[in-house]
C-alpha positions in Angstrom: -10.6 8.9 -26.2 -10.0 9.2 -22.5 -6.9 8.1 -20.6 -6.2 7.0 -17.1 -2.5 7.3 -16.4 -0.6 6.0 -13.4 3.1 6.9 -13.1 5.5 5.9 -10.4 2.8 5.3 -7.8 4.0 4.5 -4.3 1.5 3.7 -1.6 1.8 2.9 2.1 -0.5 1.4 4.7 0.2 2.3 8.3 3.8 3.1 7.3 4.4 -0.1 5.3 5.1 0.4 1.6 2.8 -1.8 -0.5 3.1 -0.2 -4.0 6.6 0.5 -5.1 6.4 2.4 -8.3 3.4 1.3 -10.4 3.2 2.5 -14.0 0.1 1.8 -16.0 -1.8 3.6 -18.8 -5.4 2.6 -19.7 -7.4 4.1 -22.6 -11.1 3.9 -23.2 -11.9 1.1 -25.6 -9.4 -1.1 -23.8 -9.7 -3.9 -21.2 -6.6 -4.4 -19.0 -6.2 -7.3 -16.6 -3.8 -7.2 -13.6 -2.8 -10.6 -12.2 -0.2 -11.6 -9.6 0.3 -13.7 -6.5 -1.4 -12.8 -3.2 0.1 -9.9 -1.4 1.5 -8.0 -4.4 -0.7 -4.9 -4.0 -3.4 -5.5 -6.7 -6.3 -4.5 -4.5 -4.2 -1.7 -2.9 -3.8 -0.2 -6.4 -7.6 -0.2 -6.9 -8.2 1.4 -3.5 -5.5 4.1 -3.9 -6.9 5.1 -7.3 -10.4 5.6 -5.8 -9.1 7.5 -2.7 -9.6 5.1 0.2 -8.3 7.1 3.3 -6.4 4.0 4.6 -4.0 4.2 1.7 -1.4 7.0 1.7 0.1 7.9 -1.7 3.8 8.9 -1.0 4.9 9.4 -4.5 3.7 9.3 -8.1 0.7 10.5 -10.0 -2.7 9.4 -11.2 -4.3 11.5 -13.9 -7.6 11.2 -15.8 -7.4 13.1 -19.1 -4.6 15.2 -17.6 -6.6 16.0 -14.4 -4.9 15.2 -11.1 -7.0 12.4 -9.6 -5.1 12.4 -6.3 -6.3 16.0 -5.6 -9.9 14.9 -5.9 -12.3 13.9 -3.1 -13.7 10.4 -3.5 -17.1 11.6 -4.8 -15.3 13.9 -7.3 -13.4 10.9 -8.6 -16.7 9.1 -9.2 -18.2 12.2 -10.9 -15.1 12.4 -13.1 -15.8 8.9 -14.4 -14.1 6.4 -12.2 -15.9 3.4 -10.8 -14.9 0.6 -8.4 -16.7 -2.7 -8.2 -15.6 -3.8 -4.8 -14.4 -7.3 -3.7 -16.6 -7.1 -0.6 -19.6 -4.8 -1.3 -21.1 -3.1 1.7 -24.6 -3.6 3.0 -26.7 -0.4 3.5 -29.9 -0.9 5.5 -32.8 1.4 4.8 -31.8 2.4 1.2 -33.2 0.4 -1.6 -31.2 -0.6 -4.7 -33.4 1.5 -6.9 -33.2 4.6 -4.7 -29.4 4.2 -4.4 -28.9 3.9 -8.1 -31.2 6.8 -9.0 -29.5 9.1 -6.5 -26.0 8.0 -7.8 -27.1 8.8 -11.4 -28.5 12.2 -10.5 -25.4 13.1 -8.5 -23.5 13.0 -11.8 -25.9 15.3 -13.5 -26.5 19.0 -13.3 -29.3 20.3 -11.1 -32.5 20.4 -13.2 -31.3 17.6 -15.5 -32.2 14.7 -13.3 -33.1 11.4 -15.0 -36.8 11.0 -15.4 -38.5 8.3 -13.4 -39.8 6.4 -16.5 -36.4 6.4 -18.2 -34.7 5.2 -15.0 -37.2 2.4 -14.6 -36.8 1.3 -18.3 -33.0 1.3 -18.0 -33.1 -0.5 -14.7 -35.5 -3.2 -15.9 -33.4 -3.7 -19.0 -30.1 -4.0 -17.2 -31.5 -6.3 -14.6 -32.9 -8.6 -17.3 -29.4 -8.7 -18.9 -27.9 -9.8 -15.6 -30.8 -12.3 -14.9 -31.7 -10.5 -11.7 -35.1 -10.8 -10.1 -37.0 -7.5 -10.4 -37.8 -7.5 -6.7 -34.2 -7.0 -6.0 -34.6 -3.4 -7.0 -36.7 -2.8 -3.9 -34.5 -4.7 -1.5 -32.1 -2.8 0.7 -28.7 -2.3 -0.9 -26.8 -5.7 -0.7 -28.6 -6.6 2.6 -29.1 -10.3 2.7 -27.7 -10.7 -0.8 -25.7 -13.8 -1.5 -22.1 -13.4 -2.7 -23.2 -13.9 -6.3 -26.0 -11.4 -6.0 -23.7 -8.8 -4.6 -21.4 -9.2 -7.5 -24.2 -9.0 -10.0 -25.4 -5.9 -8.2 -21.9 -4.3 -8.6 -22.2 -4.9 -12.4 -25.7 -3.5 -12.4 -24.3 -0.3 -10.9 -21.6 -0.2 -13.5 -24.1 -0.6 -16.3 -26.4 2.1 -14.9 -23.7 4.6 -14.1 -21.7 4.2 -17.3 -18.3 5.5 -16.1 -15.4 6.2 -18.3 -13.2 3.7 -16.4 -14.2 0.8 -14.2 -11.9 -1.1 -11.8 -13.2 -4.6 -11.1 -11.5 -5.9 -7.9 -11.8 -9.7 -8.0 -15.4 -9.5 -9.4 -15.1 -13.3 -10.1 -14.3 -14.4 -6.6 -17.0 -16.8 -5.2 -18.9 -17.0 -8.4 -20.1 -20.3 -9.9 -19.7 -20.7 -13.6 -23.3 -19.6 -14.5 -22.9 -16.4 -12.4 -19.5 -15.8 -13.9 -21.0 -15.9 -17.4 -23.7 -13.5 -16.5 -21.3 -11.0 -14.9 -19.0 -11.2 -17.9 -21.9 -10.6 -20.2 -22.7 -7.4 -18.4 -19.0 -6.2 -18.6 -18.8 -7.1 -22.3 -21.9 -5.0 -23.0 -20.1 -2.0 -21.7 -17.1 -2.4 -24.1 -16.7 0.5 -26.5 -15.0 3.7 -27.3 -16.3 5.5 -24.2 -15.4 2.8 -21.7 -12.1 1.4 -20.3 -11.7 -1.3 -17.7 -9.1 -2.6 -15.3 -9.8 -6.1 -14.1 -8.0 -7.4 -11.0 -8.1 -11.2 -10.9 -6.2 -14.3 -9.8 -7.7 -16.6 -12.4 -7.6 -17.1 -16.1 -11.2 -18.4 -16.0 -12.7 -14.9 -15.9 -10.6 -13.9 -18.9 -12.1 -16.8 -20.9 -15.3 -14.7 -21.0 -13.9 -11.1 -20.9 -11.0 -11.2 -23.3 -8.5 -8.5 -22.2 -6.5 -6.3 -24.7 -3.6 -6.2 -22.2 -2.5 -8.4 -19.3 -0.1 -7.1 -16.6 1.7 -9.1 -13.8 2.3 -7.4 -10.5 5.0 -8.6 -8.1 6.5 -6.9 -5.1 4.4 -3.8 -5.5 5.0 -3.0 -9.2 4.1 -4.2 -12.7 6.9 -6.5 -13.8 5.6 -7.9 -17.1 2.9 -7.0 -19.6 1.6 -8.8 -22.7 -1.6 -9.8 -24.5 -4.2 -12.5 -23.6 -1.7 -15.2 -24.1 0.2 -14.0 -21.0 -2.7 -14.9 -18.8 -3.0 -18.3 -20.5 0.7 -19.0 -19.8 0.3 -18.0 -16.2 -2.7 -20.4 -15.8 -0.6 -23.2 -17.3 2.8 -22.5 -15.6 2.2 -20.3 -12.6 4.4 -17.4 -11.6 7.7 -19.1 -11.0 8.9 -18.7 -14.6 8.5 -14.9 -14.3 10.4 -14.9 -11.1 13.2 -16.9 -12.7 13.2 -14.8 -15.9 13.4 -11.5 -13.9 15.5 -12.7 -11.0 12.7 -11.9 -8.5 13.1 -13.5 -5.0 10.2 -15.5 -3.7 8.6 -12.9 -1.4 5.6 -10.6 -1.3 4.9 -7.3 0.3 2.9 -9.2 2.9 -0.5 -7.8 2.5 -3.3 -7.8 0.0 -5.4 -4.9 1.0 
């Protein structure tokens, strides 16, 4: 079992504090969902874990199996087993999907142990079939000209090919119709197991109808204020967030930025 542990994490953007002491522990073989109103720091949490230079960690720790993640470069975090499916994936002209994926896989391997071309093609074809992706997308430039739904499927394709220890899915459901949502969820569910853990950031219960989380956390004002099981997400869908604010005496304000 591997563990991703976040303790007392404080993060600033341009001098404004966004995260104000986040505590969260995720083990492999677990799916965690983080929900909360806009501007509470959910996407900031994802970016800070992965080392985006815009986000300054001012206090707290992030460890992966006891190793200090915050001391790692971005590529080192990926090699250690962290993966981020971005809310707004970048387009890269001149680099095909297939070339990008093969290079990313080989970057995780020791020199001389690169994945064989035939194994790579078999794996890629299989994963694209699962995600109902046209095979010609493998030879298109990375995300260039892709629809929003195609970009999200492509993020899950990368997840399935790279097989990280922990994936952070930042609003992977945004902009998806119900059919695409089912396909993306199928890909994530195929990854579930003792060697994989996942943190899903979402606004909506609908994604969690297809990917049942083991734990649900609510973020408000830059910290986790309540945790529970799948029933917590269902209650949030039915009643919104006001009952939590009333229960915990939280004033109706946010940190002012969802970055």
